[in-house]
C-alpha positions in Angstrom: 13.7 19.9 -15.9 13.8 16.1 -15.3 16.9 16.2 -13.1 16.3 18.1 -10.7 13.9 15.8 -9.0 16.4 13.1 -8.6 18.1 16.3 -5.7 15.1 15.1 -3.4 15.2 11.6 -3.5 16.0 10.0 0.1 18.5 6.9 -0.1 19.1 4.1 2.1 17.4 4.0 5.2 16.2 7.4 5.4 12.6 6.9 4.2 12.0 3.8 7.2 14.1 4.8 9.6 11.8 8.5 8.7 8.8 6.7 8.7 9.9 4.8 12.3 10.3 8.1 14.0 7.6 10.4 12.8 4.9 8.8 11.8 5.1 4.8 13.8 4.4 6.6 17.0 1.0 9.1 16.2 -0.3 7.3 13.6 1.0 3.9 11.9 0.9 2.2 16.0 -2.9 3.3 15.8 -3.5 1.6 13.0 -1.4 -1.4 13.6 -2.8 -1.3 16.8 -6.7 -2.1 15.4 -5.3 -4.0 12.7 -4.3 -6.7 15.3 -7.2 -6.7 17.4 -9.6 -7.0 14.2 -7.3 -9.8 13.1 -6.9 -11.3 16.7 -4.6 -13.4 16.9 -4.6 -16.9 19.8 -1.8 -18.2 21.3 -0.3 -20.8 19.0 -1.7 -19.4 15.6 0.6 -17.7 12.5 1.2 -14.3 12.0 2.2 -13.2 8.9 2.6 -9.8 7.5 3.5 -9.5 3.8 5.1 -5.4 3.3 5.6 -5.0 6.1 7.8 -2.1 5.7 9.6 -1.1 9.0 7.3 -4.3 10.7 4.9 -2.4 12.8 2.4 -4.7 12.6 4.6 -7.7 12.8 6.0 -6.3 16.1 2.7 -5.0 17.3 0.5 -9.2 17.0 3.9 -10.8 18.1 3.9 -8.7 21.6 0.3 -9.9 21.6 0.7 -13.4 21.7 2.8 -16.0 24.0 3.5 -18.8 21.7 3.0 -19.0 17.7 4.9 -17.1 14.8 4.6 -13.5 13.6 6.8 -13.8 9.7 7.1 -10.1 8.3 8.0 -10.0 4.6 9.5 -6.8 2.8 11.3 -7.4 -0.8 12.6 -3.6 0.2 14.7 -5.6 2.9 18.2 -6.2 2.2 19.7 -9.3 3.6 22.6 -7.0 4.9 20.3 -4.8 7.7 17.6 -7.7 8.4 19.0 -8.2 11.7 18.3 -4.1 12.2 14.7 -5.3 11.9 14.9 -8.2 14.2 16.4 -6.0 17.0 12.7 -3.8 16.5 10.9 -7.3 17.7 11.9 -8.0 21.1 10.1 -11.7 21.4 11.4 -15.3 20.2 8.1 -15.5 18.4 8.9 -13.7 15.6 11.1 -14.6 11.9 12.0 -12.0 9.8 
């Protein structure tokens, strides 16, 4: 029945939080490390992560550059939740 599938949909931030908790540490962080290593951003350069999701690639890039700017963009991050994603990056070089 078409209406039955609605009971299995996650609401709000649940999918992103579960992804961040379970998949980022064991899978996505390794992909992000590899991607950033291949891109090899250098100090003073800019990095743009489009469709960033939870921001693992942007966070990885931000950790690797001393000076420069990392910007992350995702249409699914509501403006009222932007501060949570900003707090995930502990660097002055990032912008969300």
